[in-house]
A tleap script that builds the chain and sets N, CA, C and O, in Angstrom:
source leaprc.protein.ff14SB
mol = sequence {
  NMET LYS GLU ASN GLN LEU THR ASP TYR PRO
  ILE LYS ILE LEU LEU ALA PHE GLU MET ALA
  VAL GLY GLY ASN LYS GLU PHE PHE ASP TRP
  LEU PHE ASN ASN GLY TYR PRO GLU LEU ALA
  ALA LEU SER ASN ALA ILE ARG GLY ASN THR
  LYS ALA ILE ASP TRP LEU MET LYS ASN GLY
  PHE LEU HIE LEU ALA ALA PHE ASP ALA ALA
  SER VAL ASP ASP GLU GLY ALA MET LYS TRP
  LEU GLU LYS GLU GLY TYR HIE PHE LEU VAL
  ILE LEU ALA LYS ALA SER ARG GLY ILE GLN
  GLU ALA ILE ASP GLU LEU HIE ARG GLN ASP
  LEU GLU ILE PHE VAL ARG ILE ALA PHE ARG
  ILE LYS GLN PHE SER ASP GLY GLN THR PHE
  ASP TYR HIE ARG SER PRO CPHE
}
set mol.1.N position { -10.968 -28.459 3.068 }
set mol.1.CA position { -11.451 -27.356 2.259 }
set mol.1.C position { -11.651 -27.829 0.816 }
set mol.1.O position { -10.834 -28.579 0.281 }
set mol.2.N position { -12.722 -27.393 0.209 }
set mol.2.CA position { -13.035 -27.761 -1.161 }
set mol.2.C position { -12.116 -27.022 -2.135 }
set mol.2.O position { -11.650 -25.918 -1.851 }
set mol.3.N position { -11.866 -27.639 -3.268 }
set mol.3.CA position { -11.107 -26.957 -4.316 }
set mol.3.C position { -11.958 -25.853 -4.929 }
set mol.3.O position { -13.184 -25.855 -4.824 }
set mol.4.N position { -11.285 -24.925 -5.562 }
set mol.4.CA position { -11.952 -23.840 -6.278 }
set mol.4.C position { -12.788 -22.940 -5.374 }
set mol.4.O position { -13.801 -22.390 -5.808 }
set mol.5.N position { -12.374 -22.790 -4.139 }
set mol.5.CA position { -13.055 -21.844 -3.262 }
set mol.5.C position { -12.679 -20.437 -3.702 }
set mol.5.O position { -11.565 -20.201 -4.168 }
set mol.6.N position { -13.591 -19.528 -3.555 }
set mol.6.CA position { -13.296 -18.146 -3.923 }
set mol.6.C position { -12.141 -17.576 -3.109 }
set mol.6.O position { -11.420 -16.700 -3.586 }
set mol.7.N position { -11.960 -18.061 -1.900 }
set mol.7.CA position { -10.886 -17.556 -1.047 }
set mol.7.C position { -9.508 -17.959 -1.554 }
set mol.7.O position { -8.506 -17.433 -1.070 }
set mol.8.N position { -9.427 -18.873 -2.513 }
set mol.8.CA position { -8.144 -19.316 -3.051 }
set mol.8.C position { -7.565 -18.352 -4.092 }
set mol.8.O position { -6.387 -18.448 -4.436 }
set mol.9.N position { -8.379 -17.433 -4.588 }
set mol.9.CA position { -7.917 -16.530 -5.649 }
set mol.9.C position { -7.144 -15.352 -5.061 }
set mol.9.O position { -7.457 -14.878 -3.969 }
set mol.10.N position { -6.125 -14.881 -5.799 }
set mol.10.CA position { -5.391 -13.685 -5.351 }
set mol.10.C position { -6.324 -12.471 -5.317 }
set mol.10.O position { -7.328 -12.424 -6.027 }
set mol.11.N position { -5.978 -11.510 -4.493 }
set mol.11.CA position { -6.820 -10.323 -4.299 }
set mol.11.C position { -7.055 -9.573 -5.608 }
set mol.11.O position { -8.163 -9.088 -5.839 }
set mol.12.N position { -6.046 -9.465 -6.467 }
set mol.12.CA position { -6.236 -8.718 -7.714 }
set mol.12.C position { -7.259 -9.405 -8.622 }
set mol.12.O position { -7.974 -8.739 -9.371 }
set mol.13.N position { -7.326 -10.717 -8.554 }
set mol.13.CA position { -8.316 -11.463 -9.344 }
set mol.13.C position { -9.702 -11.219 -8.762 }
set mol.13.O position { -10.670 -11.055 -9.504 }
set mol.14.N position { -9.797 -11.194 -7.448 }
set mol.14.CA position { -11.081 -10.931 -6.794 }
set mol.14.C position { -11.559 -9.507 -7.071 }
set mol.14.O position { -12.758 -9.273 -7.226 }
set mol.15.N position { -10.634 -8.566 -7.134 }
set mol.15.CA position { -11.012 -7.190 -7.489 }
set mol.15.C position { -11.549 -7.131 -8.917 }
set mol.15.O position { -12.533 -6.438 -9.179 }
set mol.16.N position { -10.916 -7.849 -9.836 }
set mol.16.CA position { -11.409 -7.905 -11.214 }
set mol.16.C position { -12.787 -8.560 -11.252 }
set mol.16.O position { -13.662 -8.123 -12.000 }
set mol.17.N position { -12.982 -9.597 -10.457 }
set mol.17.CA position { -14.281 -10.269 -10.375 }
set mol.17.C position { -15.350 -9.302 -9.854 }
set mol.17.O position { -16.458 -9.243 -10.387 }
set mol.18.N position { -15.004 -8.549 -8.812 }
set mol.18.CA position { -15.952 -7.568 -8.272 }
set mol.18.C position { -16.381 -6.583 -9.361 }
set mol.18.O position { -17.564 -6.265 -9.482 }
set mol.19.N position { -15.437 -6.111 -10.139 }
set mol.19.CA position { -15.745 -5.162 -11.202 }
set mol.19.C position { -16.601 -5.816 -12.291 }
set mol.19.O position { -17.502 -5.180 -12.838 }
set mol.20.N position { -16.323 -7.073 -12.602 }
set mol.20.CA position { -17.119 -7.789 -13.604 }
set mol.20.C position { -18.547 -7.993 -13.105 }
set mol.20.O position { -19.496 -7.868 -13.878 }
set mol.21.N position { -18.706 -8.305 -11.831 }
set mol.21.CA position { -20.047 -8.428 -11.248 }
set mol.21.C position { -20.785 -7.102 -11.387 }
set mol.21.O position { -21.995 -7.077 -11.613 }
set mol.22.N position { -20.055 -6.007 -11.251 }
set mol.22.CA position { -20.650 -4.685 -11.395 }
set mol.22.C position { -20.995 -4.321 -12.833 }
set mol.22.O position { -21.565 -3.259 -13.084 }
set mol.23.N position { -20.656 -5.191 -13.776 }
set mol.23.CA position { -21.024 -4.961 -15.166 }
set mol.23.C position { -19.918 -4.427 -16.051 }
set mol.23.O position { -20.173 -4.065 -17.200 }
set mol.24.N position { -18.694 -4.368 -15.546 }
set mol.24.CA position { -17.580 -3.849 -16.329 }
set mol.24.C position { -17.085 -4.923 -17.298 }
set mol.24.O position { -16.441 -5.890 -16.889 }
set mol.25.N position { -17.389 -4.748 -18.569 }
set mol.25.CA position { -17.055 -5.741 -19.592 }
set mol.25.C position { -15.557 -5.919 -19.760 }
set mol.25.O position { -15.110 -7.026 -20.060 }
set mol.26.N position { -14.767 -4.876 -19.578 }
set mol.26.CA position { -13.315 -5.005 -19.709 }
set mol.26.C position { -12.753 -5.991 -18.685 }
set mol.26.O position { -11.871 -6.787 -19.005 }
set mol.27.N position { -13.262 -5.937 -17.463 }
set mol.27.CA position { -12.793 -6.868 -16.436 }
set mol.27.C position { -13.315 -8.275 -16.708 }
set mol.27.O position { -12.609 -9.256 -16.473 }
set mol.28.N position { -14.552 -8.379 -17.204 }
set mol.28.CA position { -15.084 -9.687 -17.606 }
set mol.28.C position { -14.169 -10.296 -18.665 }
set mol.28.O position { -13.754 -11.449 -18.545 }
set mol.29.N position { -13.857 -9.520 -19.698 }
set mol.29.CA position { -12.997 -10.013 -20.782 }
set mol.29.C position { -11.622 -10.407 -20.249 }
set mol.29.O position { -11.069 -11.432 -20.650 }
set mol.30.N position { -11.073 -9.597 -19.349 }
set mol.30.CA position { -9.759 -9.913 -18.791 }
set mol.30.C position { -9.793 -11.244 -18.048 }
set mol.30.O position { -8.912 -12.084 -18.232 }
set mol.31.N position { -10.809 -11.437 -17.210 }
set mol.31.CA position { -10.931 -12.714 -16.490 }
set mol.31.C position { -11.035 -13.873 -17.471 }
set mol.31.O position { -10.351 -14.887 -17.334 }
set mol.32.N position { -11.898 -13.706 -18.456 }
set mol.32.CA position { -12.146 -14.770 -19.425 }
set mol.32.C position { -10.882 -15.126 -20.205 }
set mol.32.O position { -10.611 -16.303 -20.447 }
set mol.33.N position { -10.115 -14.123 -20.595 }
set mol.33.CA position { -8.946 -14.340 -21.457 }
set mol.33.C position { -7.649 -14.613 -20.702 }
set mol.33.O position { -6.616 -14.862 -21.324 }
set mol.34.N position { -7.688 -14.568 -19.373 }
set mol.34.CA position { -6.454 -14.739 -18.594 }
set mol.34.C position { -6.532 -15.880 -17.592 }
set mol.34.O position { -5.902 -15.838 -16.535 }
set mol.35.N position { -7.310 -16.900 -17.935 }
set mol.35.CA position { -7.290 -18.121 -17.131 }
set mol.35.C position { -8.322 -18.212 -16.029 }
set mol.35.O position { -8.229 -19.088 -15.169 }
set mol.36.N position { -9.302 -17.328 -16.034 }
set mol.36.CA position { -10.326 -17.353 -14.995 }
set mol.36.C position { -11.731 -17.372 -15.609 }
set mol.36.O position { -12.584 -16.569 -15.231 }
set mol.37.N position { -11.971 -18.284 -16.552 }
set mol.37.CA position { -13.291 -18.299 -17.205 }
set mol.37.C position { -14.419 -18.608 -16.232 }
set mol.37.O position { -15.555 -18.184 -16.447 }
set mol.38.N position { -14.122 -19.339 -15.169 }
set mol.38.CA position { -15.161 -19.650 -14.182 }
set mol.38.C position { -15.636 -18.393 -13.454 }
set mol.38.O position { -16.818 -18.270 -13.134 }
set mol.39.N position { -14.719 -17.462 -13.191 }
set mol.39.CA position { -15.124 -16.211 -12.536 }
set mol.39.C position { -15.844 -15.290 -13.523 }
set mol.39.O position { -16.772 -14.574 -13.146 }
set mol.40.N position { -15.417 -15.313 -14.775 }
set mol.40.CA position { -16.135 -14.548 -15.804 }
set mol.40.C position { -17.560 -15.096 -15.922 }
set mol.40.O position { -18.524 -14.332 -15.955 }
set mol.41.N position { -17.682 -16.418 -15.987 }
set mol.41.CA position { -19.011 -17.034 -16.097 }
set mol.41.C position { -19.851 -16.727 -14.861 }
set mol.41.O position { -21.036 -16.415 -14.981 }
set mol.42.N position { -19.250 -16.811 -13.679 }
set mol.42.CA position { -19.998 -16.520 -12.460 }
set mol.42.C position { -20.483 -15.076 -12.458 }
set mol.42.O position { -21.615 -14.805 -12.057 }
set mol.43.N position { -19.643 -14.151 -12.898 }
set mol.43.CA position { -20.078 -12.752 -12.923 }
set mol.43.C position { -21.271 -12.582 -13.865 }
set mol.43.O position { -22.198 -11.830 -13.564 }
set mol.44.N position { -21.250 -13.273 -14.995 }
set mol.44.CA position { -22.388 -13.200 -15.914 }
set mol.44.C position { -23.605 -13.934 -15.367 }
set mol.44.O position { -24.736 -13.498 -15.576 }
set mol.45.N position { -23.386 -15.034 -14.675 }
set mol.45.CA position { -24.499 -15.766 -14.055 }
set mol.45.C position { -25.198 -14.874 -13.035 }
set mol.45.O position { -26.427 -14.811 -12.993 }
set mol.46.N position { -24.417 -14.193 -12.222 }
set mol.46.CA position { -24.975 -13.286 -11.219 }
set mol.46.C position { -25.815 -12.206 -11.895 }
set mol.46.O position { -26.808 -11.739 -11.337 }
set mol.47.N position { -25.412 -11.822 -13.083 }
set mol.47.CA position { -26.132 -10.788 -13.827 }
set mol.47.C position { -27.279 -11.375 -14.661 }
set mol.47.O position { -27.866 -10.683 -15.493 }
set mol.48.N position { -27.590 -12.656 -14.430 }
set mol.48.CA position { -28.782 -13.256 -15.024 }
set mol.48.C position { -28.588 -13.995 -16.332 }
set mol.48.O position { -29.569 -14.327 -16.997 }
set mol.49.N position { -27.360 -14.259 -16.717 }
set mol.49.CA position { -27.099 -14.943 -17.973 }
set mol.49.C position { -27.220 -16.456 -17.777 }
set mol.49.O position { -26.377 -17.067 -17.120 }
set mol.50.N position { -28.259 -17.051 -18.342 }
set mol.50.CA position { -28.491 -18.488 -18.158 }
set mol.50.C position { -27.451 -19.340 -18.871 }
set mol.50.O position { -27.165 -20.451 -18.424 }
set mol.51.N position { -26.879 -18.855 -19.962 }
set mol.51.CA position { -25.819 -19.611 -20.639 }
set mol.51.C position { -24.592 -19.721 -19.744 }
set mol.51.O position { -23.897 -20.736 -19.758 }
set mol.52.N position { -24.329 -18.681 -18.969 }
set mol.52.CA position { -23.197 -18.722 -18.038 }
set mol.52.C position { -23.441 -19.756 -16.940 }
set mol.52.O position { -22.522 -20.469 -16.538 }
set mol.53.N position { -24.667 -19.835 -16.465 }
set mol.53.CA position { -25.009 -20.848 -15.453 }
set mol.53.C position { -24.802 -22.235 -16.035 }
set mol.53.O position { -24.207 -23.099 -15.390 }
set mol.54.N position { -25.289 -22.454 -17.249 }
set mol.54.CA position { -25.102 -23.752 -17.915 }
set mol.54.C position { -23.619 -24.074 -18.057 }
set mol.54.O position { -23.206 -25.210 -17.825 }
set mol.55.N position { -22.811 -23.074 -18.439 }
set mol.55.CA position { -21.375 -23.292 -18.596 }
set mol.55.C position { -20.751 -23.722 -17.271 }
set mol.55.O position { -19.950 -24.656 -17.233 }
set mol.56.N position { -21.115 -23.046 -16.193 }
set mol.56.CA position { -20.575 -23.410 -14.877 }
set mol.56.C position { -20.897 -24.857 -14.541 }
set mol.56.O position { -20.031 -25.601 -14.081 }
set mol.57.N position { -22.125 -25.251 -14.769 }
set mol.57.CA position { -22.544 -26.613 -14.416 }
set mol.57.C position { -21.858 -27.653 -15.309 }
set mol.57.O position { -21.465 -28.714 -14.824 }
set mol.58.N position { -21.711 -27.367 -16.586 }
set mol.58.CA position { -21.105 -28.322 -17.518 }
set mol.58.C position { -19.596 -28.435 -17.352 }
set mol.58.O position { -18.996 -29.420 -17.783 }
set mol.59.N position { -18.983 -27.438 -16.732 }
set mol.59.CA position { -17.528 -27.412 -16.617 }
set mol.59.C position { -17.013 -27.659 -15.204 }
set mol.59.O position { -15.883 -27.296 -14.878 }
set mol.60.N position { -17.833 -28.268 -14.378 }
set mol.60.CA position { -17.373 -28.684 -13.057 }
set mol.60.C position { -17.419 -27.624 -11.978 }
set mol.60.O position { -16.750 -27.761 -10.954 }
set mol.61.N position { -18.184 -26.583 -12.179 }
set mol.61.CA position { -18.288 -25.516 -11.183 }
set mol.61.C position { -19.713 -25.436 -10.629 }
set mol.61.O position { -20.291 -24.357 -10.507 }
set mol.62.N position { -20.254 -26.595 -10.303 }
set mol.62.CA position { -21.614 -26.658 -9.772 }
set mol.62.C position { -21.746 -25.821 -8.508 }
set mol.62.O position { -22.785 -25.202 -8.278 }
set mol.63.N position { -20.700 -25.797 -7.685 }
set mol.63.CA position { -20.739 -25.013 -6.453 }
set mol.63.C position { -20.877 -23.513 -6.748 }
set mol.63.O position { -21.520 -22.794 -5.983 }
set mol.64.N position { -20.285 -23.037 -7.844 }
set mol.64.CA position { -20.422 -21.627 -8.185 }
set mol.64.C position { -21.815 -21.330 -8.738 }
set mol.64.O position { -22.376 -20.265 -8.481 }
set mol.65.N position { -22.365 -22.269 -9.493 }
set mol.65.CA position { -23.748 -22.116 -9.975 }
set mol.65.C position { -24.715 -22.123 -8.791 }
set mol.65.O position { -25.672 -21.348 -8.767 }
set mol.66.N position { -24.472 -22.986 -7.817 }
set mol.66.CA position { -25.313 -23.032 -6.619 }
set mol.66.C position { -25.165 -21.747 -5.820 }
set mol.66.O position { -26.148 -21.228 -5.290 }
set mol.67.N position { -23.945 -21.229 -5.730 }
set mol.67.CA position { -23.732 -19.962 -5.037 }
set mol.67.C position { -24.539 -18.853 -5.692 }
set mol.67.O position { -25.174 -18.056 -5.002 }
set mol.68.N position { -24.518 -18.798 -7.020 }
set mol.68.CA position { -25.284 -17.786 -7.739 }
set mol.68.C position { -26.753 -17.846 -7.320 }
set mol.68.O position { -27.354 -16.820 -7.003 }
set mol.69.N position { -27.321 -19.038 -7.321 }
set mol.69.CA position { -28.731 -19.186 -6.955 }
set mol.69.C position { -28.960 -18.848 -5.481 }
set mol.69.O position { -29.929 -18.172 -5.137 }
set mol.70.N position { -28.071 -19.318 -4.624 }
set mol.70.CA position { -28.223 -19.091 -3.186 }
set mol.70.C position { -28.063 -17.625 -2.817 }
set mol.70.O position { -28.648 -17.165 -1.837 }
set mol.71.N position { -27.280 -16.892 -3.589 }
set mol.71.CA position { -27.011 -15.491 -3.252 }
set mol.71.C position { -28.241 -14.608 -3.426 }
set mol.71.O position { -28.279 -13.483 -2.929 }
set mol.72.N position { -29.230 -15.112 -4.121 }
set mol.72.CA position { -30.444 -14.327 -4.319 }
set mol.72.C position { -31.546 -14.826 -3.394 }
set mol.72.O position { -31.959 -14.111 -2.481 }
set mol.73.N position { -32.020 -16.037 -3.622 }
set mol.73.CA position { -33.135 -16.500 -2.789 }
set mol.73.C position { -33.378 -17.998 -2.818 }
set mol.73.O position { -34.373 -18.459 -2.258 }
set mol.74.N position { -32.519 -18.768 -3.440 }
set mol.74.CA position { -32.765 -20.200 -3.603 }
set mol.74.C position { -32.316 -20.971 -2.356 }
set mol.74.O position { -31.126 -21.210 -2.148 }
set mol.75.N position { -33.288 -21.349 -1.545 }
set mol.75.CA position { -32.975 -22.068 -0.304 }
set mol.75.C position { -32.443 -23.470 -0.583 }
set mol.75.O position { -31.618 -23.979 0.175 }
set mol.76.N position { -32.909 -24.100 -1.667 }
set mol.76.CA position { -32.398 -25.415 -2.028 }
set mol.76.C position { -30.919 -25.367 -2.353 }
set mol.76.O position { -30.160 -26.249 -1.952 }
set mol.77.N position { -30.508 -24.339 -3.079 }
set mol.77.CA position { -29.090 -24.165 -3.396 }
set mol.77.C position { -28.289 -23.896 -2.130 }
set mol.77.O position { -27.175 -24.395 -1.975 }
set mol.78.N position { -28.860 -23.105 -1.228 }
set mol.78.CA position { -28.176 -22.815 0.039 }
set mol.78.C position { -27.965 -24.106 0.830 }
set mol.78.O position { -26.882 -24.331 1.369 }
set mol.79.N position { -28.978 -24.942 0.900 }
set mol.79.CA position { -28.867 -26.215 1.625 }
set mol.79.C position { -27.844 -27.135 0.960 }
set mol.79.O position { -27.095 -27.832 1.644 }
set mol.80.N position { -27.815 -27.137 -0.372 }
set mol.80.CA position { -26.846 -27.969 -1.084 }
set mol.80.C position { -25.430 -27.518 -0.750 }
set mol.80.O position { -24.567 -28.352 -0.473 }
set mol.81.N position { -25.179 -26.218 -0.770 }
set mol.81.CA position { -23.853 -25.706 -0.424 }
set mol.81.C position { -23.457 -26.130 0.986 }
set mol.81.O position { -22.321 -26.540 1.221 }
set mol.82.N position { -24.395 -26.030 1.919 }
set mol.82.CA position { -24.109 -26.446 3.299 }
set mol.82.C position { -23.784 -27.927 3.363 }
set mol.82.O position { -22.800 -28.329 3.983 }
set mol.83.N position { -24.614 -28.737 2.719 }
set mol.83.CA position { -24.443 -30.197 2.742 }
set mol.83.C position { -23.113 -30.615 2.126 }
set mol.83.O position { -22.472 -31.550 2.606 }
set mol.84.N position { -22.699 -29.932 1.071 }
set mol.84.CA position { -21.463 -30.278 0.367 }
set mol.84.C position { -20.208 -29.673 0.995 }
set mol.84.O position { -19.097 -29.909 0.520 }
set mol.85.N position { -20.385 -28.901 2.052 }
set mol.85.CA position { -19.236 -28.367 2.780 }
set mol.85.C position { -18.683 -27.053 2.263 }
set mol.85.O position { -17.544 -26.702 2.571 }
set mol.86.N position { -19.454 -26.328 1.494 }
set mol.86.CA position { -19.020 -25.031 0.994 }
set mol.86.C position { -19.463 -23.934 1.959 }
set mol.86.O position { -20.264 -23.064 1.616 }
set mol.87.N position { -18.924 -23.998 3.165 }
set mol.87.CA position { -19.361 -23.104 4.233 }
set mol.87.C position { -19.079 -21.633 3.925 }
set mol.87.O position { -19.890 -20.761 4.239 }
set mol.88.N position { -17.930 -21.365 3.311 }
set mol.88.CA position { -17.642 -19.976 2.989 }
set mol.88.C position { -18.640 -19.431 1.972 }
set mol.88.O position { -19.097 -18.295 2.098 }
set mol.89.N position { -18.978 -20.232 0.969 }
set mol.89.CA position { -19.945 -19.778 -0.034 }
set mol.89.C position { -21.317 -19.538 0.596 }
set mol.89.O position { -22.063 -18.671 0.141 }
set mol.90.N position { -21.652 -20.294 1.630 }
set mol.90.CA position { -22.907 -20.061 2.354 }
set mol.90.C position { -22.867 -18.687 3.016 }
set mol.90.O position { -23.823 -17.919 2.916 }
set mol.91.N position { -21.762 -18.378 3.690 }
set mol.91.CA position { -21.621 -17.062 4.346 }
set mol.91.C position { -21.689 -15.948 3.303 }
set mol.91.O position { -22.380 -14.948 3.499 }
set mol.92.N position { -20.974 -16.125 2.201 }
set mol.92.CA position { -20.968 -15.100 1.166 }
set mol.92.C position { -22.347 -14.944 0.531 }
set mol.92.O position { -22.767 -13.824 0.239 }
set mol.93.N position { -23.048 -16.040 0.316 }
set mol.93.CA position { -24.403 -15.968 -0.247 }
set mol.93.C position { -25.328 -15.214 0.702 }
set mol.93.O position { -26.134 -14.393 0.264 }
set mol.94.N position { -25.217 -15.488 1.984 }
set mol.94.CA position { -26.049 -14.780 2.962 }
set mol.94.C position { -25.687 -13.295 3.001 }
set mol.94.O position { -26.566 -12.437 3.081 }
set mol.95.N position { -24.398 -13.003 2.946 }
set mol.95.CA position { -23.974 -11.597 2.913 }
set mol.95.C position { -24.509 -10.917 1.656 }
set mol.95.O position { -24.890 -9.747 1.696 }
set mol.96.N position { -24.539 -11.638 0.552 }
set mol.96.CA position { -25.050 -11.096 -0.708 }
set mol.96.C position { -26.548 -10.831 -0.653 }
set mol.96.O position { -27.079 -10.037 -1.430 }
set mol.97.N position { -27.215 -11.496 0.261 }
set mol.97.CA position { -28.639 -11.242 0.494 }
set mol.97.C position { -28.843 -10.070 1.457 }
set mol.97.O position { -29.967 -9.615 1.668 }
set mol.98.N position { -27.747 -9.592 2.032 }
set mol.98.CA position { -27.830 -8.479 2.970 }
set mol.98.C position { -28.005 -8.904 4.414 }
set mol.98.O position { -28.362 -8.083 5.259 }
set mol.99.N position { -27.763 -10.161 4.711 }
set mol.99.CA position { -27.906 -10.654 6.084 }
set mol.99.C position { -26.712 -10.152 6.910 }
set mol.99.O position { -25.567 -10.538 6.676 }
set mol.100.N position { -27.011 -9.294 7.869 }
set mol.100.CA position { -25.971 -8.595 8.610 }
set mol.100.C position { -25.021 -9.531 9.348 }
set mol.100.O position { -23.821 -9.264 9.407 }
set mol.101.N position { -25.528 -10.607 9.902 }
set mol.101.CA position { -24.675 -11.553 10.627 }
set mol.101.C position { -23.568 -12.103 9.717 }
set mol.101.O position { -22.428 -12.263 10.154 }
set mol.102.N position { -23.898 -12.388 8.471 }
set mol.102.CA position { -22.904 -12.896 7.522 }
set mol.102.C position { -21.908 -11.797 7.140 }
set mol.102.O position { -20.709 -12.053 7.025 }
set mol.103.N position { -22.398 -10.602 6.950 }
set mol.103.CA position { -21.507 -9.469 6.646 }
set mol.103.C position { -20.541 -9.251 7.806 }
set mol.103.O position { -19.347 -9.034 7.596 }
set mol.104.N position { -21.060 -9.310 9.023 }
set mol.104.CA position { -20.211 -9.154 10.207 }
set mol.104.C position { -19.151 -10.245 10.276 }
set mol.104.O position { -18.013 -9.980 10.665 }
set mol.105.N position { -19.513 -11.463 9.903 }
set mol.105.CA position { -18.554 -12.573 9.909 }
set mol.105.C position { -17.424 -12.310 8.917 }
set mol.105.O position { -16.263 -12.578 9.226 }
set mol.106.N position { -17.734 -11.803 7.758 }
set mol.106.CA position { -16.697 -11.470 6.778 }
set mol.106.C position { -15.776 -10.378 7.325 }
set mol.106.O position { -14.560 -10.436 7.141 }
set mol.107.N position { -16.360 -9.386 7.995 }
set mol.107.CA position { -15.537 -8.341 8.622 }
set mol.107.C position { -14.630 -8.941 9.696 }
set mol.107.O position { -13.449 -8.601 9.772 }
set mol.108.N position { -15.176 -9.830 10.523 }
set mol.108.CA position { -14.380 -10.451 11.597 }
set mol.108.C position { -13.188 -11.211 11.034 }
set mol.108.O position { -12.125 -11.260 11.653 }
set mol.109.N position { -13.369 -11.803 9.855 }
set mol.109.CA position { -12.292 -12.571 9.242 }
set mol.109.C position { -11.383 -11.709 8.355 }
set mol.109.O position { -10.522 -12.231 7.647 }
set mol.110.N position { -11.582 -10.397 8.398 }
set mol.110.CA position { -10.800 -9.459 7.580 }
set mol.110.C position { -10.871 -9.790 6.092 }
set mol.110.O position { -9.868 -9.738 5.382 }
set mol.111.N position { -12.063 -10.127 5.640 }
set mol.111.CA position { -12.287 -10.467 4.241 }
set mol.111.C position { -13.089 -9.355 3.562 }
set mol.111.O position { -14.174 -9.579 3.026 }
set mol.112.N position { -12.519 -8.155 3.605 }
set mol.112.CA position { -13.220 -6.974 3.096 }
set mol.112.C position { -13.555 -7.087 1.610 }
set mol.112.O position { -14.583 -6.572 1.171 }
set mol.113.N position { -12.702 -7.753 0.833 }
set mol.113.CA position { -13.003 -7.893 -0.589 }
set mol.113.C position { -14.316 -8.645 -0.786 }
set mol.113.O position { -15.055 -8.372 -1.732 }
set mol.114.N position { -14.602 -9.579 0.094 }
set mol.114.CA position { -15.842 -10.335 -0.032 }
set mol.114.C position { -17.049 -9.536 0.445 }
set mol.114.O position { -18.168 -9.763 -0.017 }
set mol.115.N position { -16.828 -8.611 1.358 }
set mol.115.CA position { -17.896 -7.679 1.723 }
set mol.115.C position { -18.236 -6.838 0.499 }
set mol.115.O position { -19.408 -6.597 0.208 }
set mol.116.N position { -17.223 -6.401 -0.205 }
set mol.116.CA position { -17.425 -5.599 -1.417 }
set mol.116.C position { -18.146 -6.405 -2.497 }
set mol.116.O position { -19.062 -5.903 -3.149 }
set mol.117.N position { -17.724 -7.663 -2.680 }
set mol.117.CA position { -18.368 -8.523 -3.675 }
set mol.117.C position { -19.828 -8.748 -3.305 }
set mol.117.O position { -20.710 -8.668 -4.161 }
set mol.118.N position { -20.085 -9.031 -2.028 }
set mol.118.CA position { -21.467 -9.241 -1.573 }
set mol.118.C position { -22.307 -7.992 -1.819 }
set mol.118.O position { -23.459 -8.083 -2.243 }
set mol.119.N position { -21.727 -6.836 -1.553 }
set mol.119.CA position { -22.440 -5.586 -1.791 }
set mol.119.C position { -22.778 -5.424 -3.267 }
set mol.119.O position { -23.891 -5.023 -3.608 }
set mol.120.N position { -21.818 -5.736 -4.153 }
set mol.120.CA position { -22.061 -5.631 -5.603 }
set mol.120.C position { -23.194 -6.559 -6.037 }
set mol.120.O position { -24.057 -6.180 -6.829 }
set mol.121.N position { -23.174 -7.776 -5.506 }
set mol.121.CA position { -24.221 -8.739 -5.864 }
set mol.121.C position { -25.570 -8.236 -5.388 }
set mol.121.O position { -26.545 -8.262 -6.140 }
set mol.122.N position { -25.637 -7.778 -4.141 }
set mol.122.CA position { -26.900 -7.271 -3.598 }
set mol.122.C position { -27.367 -6.048 -4.363 }
set mol.122.O position { -28.551 -5.913 -4.672 }
set mol.123.N position { -26.443 -5.168 -4.663 }
set mol.123.CA position { -26.766 -3.960 -5.418 }
set mol.123.C position { -27.381 -4.329 -6.770 }
set mol.123.O position { -28.367 -3.723 -7.190 }
set mol.124.N position { -26.807 -5.310 -7.442 }
set mol.124.CA position { -27.346 -5.721 -8.732 }
set mol.124.C position { -28.714 -6.382 -8.569 }
set mol.124.O position { -29.660 -6.049 -9.284 }
set mol.125.N position { -28.815 -7.324 -7.623 }
set mol.125.CA position { -30.091 -8.047 -7.477 }
set mol.125.C position { -31.206 -7.134 -6.994 }
set mol.125.O position { -32.360 -7.326 -7.377 }
set mol.126.N position { -30.893 -6.147 -6.164 }
set mol.126.CA position { -31.918 -5.201 -5.720 }
set mol.126.C position { -32.395 -4.304 -6.858 }
set mol.126.O position { -33.514 -3.792 -6.821 }
set mol.127.N position { -31.557 -4.115 -7.856 }
set mol.127.CA position { -31.918 -3.266 -8.982 }
set mol.127.C position { -32.741 -3.966 -10.046 }
set mol.127.O position { -33.209 -3.342 -10.998 }
set mol.128.N position { -32.913 -5.269 -9.875 }
set mol.128.CA position { -33.663 -6.039 -10.864 }
set mol.128.C position { -35.148 -6.017 -10.541 }
set mol.128.O position { -35.546 -5.982 -9.377 }
set mol.129.N position { -35.951 -6.038 -11.581 }
set mol.129.CA position { -37.391 -6.171 -11.408 }
set mol.129.C position { -37.837 -7.388 -12.189 }
set mol.129.O position { -37.260 -7.718 -13.225 }
set mol.130.N position { -38.844 -8.041 -11.702 }
set mol.130.CA position { -39.346 -9.235 -12.362 }
set mol.130.C position { -40.210 -8.844 -13.551 }
set mol.130.O position { -41.123 -8.028 -13.428 }
set mol.131.N position { -39.916 -9.425 -14.685 }
set mol.131.CA position { -40.693 -9.178 -15.902 }
set mol.131.C position { -41.370 -10.485 -16.287 }
set mol.131.O position { -40.708 -11.408 -16.761 }
set mol.132.N position { -42.667 -10.573 -16.092 }
set mol.132.CA position { -43.374 -11.819 -16.345 }
set mol.132.C position { -43.318 -12.210 -17.821 }
set mol.132.O position { -43.538 -13.377 -18.146 }
set mol.133.N position { -43.035 -11.282 -18.712 }
set mol.133.CA position { -42.922 -11.598 -20.132 }
set mol.133.C position { -41.677 -12.439 -20.406 }
set mol.133.O position { -41.619 -13.149 -21.409 }
set mol.134.N position { -40.689 -12.363 -19.526 }
set mol.134.CA position { -39.434 -13.103 -19.713 }
set mol.134.C position { -39.397 -14.364 -18.872 }
set mol.134.O position { -38.365 -15.034 -18.825 }
set mol.135.N position { -40.469 -14.702 -18.220 }
set mol.135.CA position { -40.496 -15.885 -17.370 }
set mol.135.C position { -40.250 -17.145 -18.185 }
set mol.135.O position { -40.833 -17.306 -19.257 }
set mol.136.N position { -39.385 -18.055 -17.691 }
set mol.136.CA position { -39.090 -19.276 -18.441 }
set mol.136.C position { -40.189 -20.329 -18.318 }
set mol.136.O position { -40.075 -21.401 -18.913 }
set mol.137.N position { -41.234 -20.053 -17.571 }
set mol.137.CA position { -42.276 -21.073 -17.326 }
set mol.137.C position { -43.393 -21.002 -18.332 }
set mol.137.O position { -44.338 -21.788 -18.261 }
savepdb mol mol.pdb
quit
């Protein structure tokens, strides 16, 4: 098993992460100030903050940056996670895309907190619209 897997965090930390993904700044601040800056950064990355993605990559959390990309639509990131052995992050990324088979797998493993996290990610990404004025290209 790879280090820094999301499954290694205590449930209360994962609940705070879920709330931060949902946009709750108090939980983001708590994660950031209490030893979980990688989860704070990931929550901001999921919400589209490119500085958070850069922070993840520069601080040794490439797998979390790849998860962020894979959870939306980046097939290259999904393949990288698979190749590097981050199988759980692949399942969670697929669940975050709304793929029922992955959601069912999380239920089978009694990982309800991750079903909730996947739902929050999907809920946020479905609420986004593409603005060509903000395109980085």
